[in-house]
N, C-alpha and C positions, 0 to 999 in steps of 0.2 A: 721805842714803841712803834709798831707799824702804823702807817697812815691809813685812813679809812679806805682809800682806793686800792690799797694793797691787800685788804681783807675782803672787800665786798664782792669782787668779781670772780667768785669761785663757783663750786658746785651748786650752792644754794641759789645763786643768781640765775641759773638756768631754769629754776622752778619759779622764782619770783617774777621773771620777765618772759615766761614761755609764751605769753600772748602776742609777742612781737612776731609777726608772720612773714614768710618769704614773699607772698603775693603782694603785700603792702610795699615791700622793698622794691619790687619790680616797677610798681606804679611811680614810686618816688624817683627811681633812677631815670625813668622816661622823662620826667620833668627836668631832672638835672642835665640830661643830654641836651635838651633844648636850650637851657640857660648857658651851658658851657660852650656850646657851638664847637665841639671838638670832632674832627673826622675820626672815622673808625680806625683802630690801630694806634690811637694816641695812648700815651702812658699816663696812668692815674694812680695816685697814692691815696688809699683809704686810711686816714689817720684815726686811730682808735676804732678799729674795724670790728671788735667784739667777735661774735660768732660768724661773721663774714657774710651776712645776708646781702648787704649792698655790694660788697666786693664781688661776690659770685654773680650778681645781677649785672654789674658793669662788665664782667668778663663775657657773659652771655650776649651782651650787646656789641662785642667785638673790640673791647679795649684791653690793653696790656696792663694788668692790675697788680699792685703790691699792697698787701694789707699789713698794718702794724698795730699791735696792741701790747699792753703790759701784762695781761693775764694769760698765763700758760694754759689754764683750764679752758678759756674761751677759744684760744687758738687751736687747741686740740679738737674742739668741736668743728671749727672752721676747716681744718685739714681733713677731718673725716668726711665732711660734706663734699669737699673738693676732691672727689675720687680720681679725677683725671689730671690733677696737679696744674690747673690752668692759672692759679694765682700764686704769687710768691708771698709766703707768710713769714713775718719777722716779729720777734718779741723785743719790745723796747719801750722806753719812757718817751712820752710825746714832747718832752723838753730837750731830748737828746736822741733823735731818731737814728737808728742804725742803718741808714741808707744815704747814698750820695746823690741819687738822681742824675741830672735834673729831670723833673717830670713836667708833662704838659699841663697837668691839673692835680690839685690836692683837694680832697673833700674831708670834712670833719663834721660828723652827723649825729643827730639825736642828743644834743646837749652834752657832747664829750669835750667840754671846755669849762674853764672857771673852777677847776677842782682845787686849786691851791690857795692857801691863806693869803700869800703875798702877791699883790698885783704884778710885781716884777717877774714872778715865776709864770704867771699866765701869759705875760707878754712874750716870754721865751718861746712859748708854743707858736705864737704868730711869727716870731723870728725864724723858727724852724720851718714853718710853711714857706716863708719867703726864701730861705736858703735852698729848699728842695725844689722850688719852681724854676723853670726856664725863664729867661727874660720875656716879659709879657705873658707868662703863664697864668692860668686861671685857677680860682679857688671858690669853694662853697663852704660856708660855716652855717650849719643848721643848729640854732640855739633856741631855747625857750624864750617866749616873750615874758620877761620877768614881771613886768607891771601887770600883765593879764593873770599870770600865775598867782601873784600876791592877792589880787582882788578876788580870785576864784578858789582860793586855797581850801582844800578839804582837810580839816585838822586830823581826822581819824577815819580809817576804813579798815575793814577786815574781809577776808574771803577764804574759801576753802579750796585747796588744790589737792585732790585725793585725800590722803590722811593728814595733810599739813594744814594748819591754820596760820595764815599770814596776816599779821597786823601791821599797819603802817600809820605812823604819826608824823604830821608835817607841820613845820613852823618856819617863821622868818626871824632870823637872829643875826645881828651884827652884819647886815648886808648879804647874808647867805640864805638861800632857801634850803632847809634841812629836812631830811627824812630819816626817821628811826624805824627800823624794821625788826619785828620779833617773829620768829618762826617756832611754832609749837607742833611737836610731833609726838604721838603716843609712845611712851616708854623712853623718851630721849630728853636730855636737858634742853631748856630753851636756848635758842641761838639768836644773837643780837648783832645787827649791822647798822652802821651809820652811812648816810650819803649827804653830800653838801655840794652846792653849786653857787658861785658868786653871782648875784643878781645884776649882771651888767645890762645896761640899756644900749640903744643904738649909738648915741653920742659917745659913750665910753668906748665902744668898739671902733668907732671911726678914729678916735684919737690913738688908740692902741695900734690899730692897723697902720696908720700913717707912720707911727714911730718904727714899725717893723718893715716899712717899705712896701706896704700893700695899699691898694685903693679899692674901696667898696663902690661898686658901680650900680648895682640894683639890689633892692630889698623886697622880699615877699613875706606875706603873712601866713602862708600855707603852701603846700605842694600843688594846690590847684592853680597857683600863679596869681592869686589875689594880692592886691596891694597891702602893704604892711600898715596897720593901724594900731598904735600903742594901746588903745582902749579895748579893742575886741579881737585882735589877731591872736591865735593860739601860739604861733611860732614867730621867730625872728630869723629869717633865712637870708643870708647875705652872700651875694656873688660878687666877685671882683677880680682884680688883675695885679700882678706883680709890677710895680713901677720901676722905671729905669733909674739908674744911679743919678743922684742929683749932683750937678757940678758945683 
């Protein structure tokens, strides 16, 4: 049986998440550039790049960008948008990235982490980030603030997108924040999708990062650069550095 992440990032995903706009990606990339302190021309890997909004923005700011994603559907959209071929697009699993690097920076954005049931599989993603980075290379992991999400969870919502009715049910189960999506389209059978993300907190990330040879240097609660607060910050945005080999 296919895993949820092998089913959910297809054509319907483009409708469910069509509200994610390119202008927002540019503003977020401006913040990332300041945090990473990378000179123009540096190499950046966008891990789980999706439709390529941030990859394209990074390229526009003068970086050499590689975008990796598991979904062929989303990569097709990214390639279509990248009509001048400025970004290298690769299809692959975040636990076994089909690239050698090394890169000056790796970014993992919009809670594209914590997909796997086993913590060890999620740690593999951090180990891949470490493998792909140059010594003292920089990284950003933009994750949800799980504690904030749990406290502000909206159990049910629905909205209309053209002829489509999209219903979303959210719950916290077994340490995961789960979303069940139902799409109703006139004359068509209902379509169902599941999403889940492990509700990791900052201390768990620090332990996992250390095990992977990464050091978290700064933590932000939003892209405006505000300090992270577990109670009220919407995001958990971590910037850090690949540590040298321990003797």
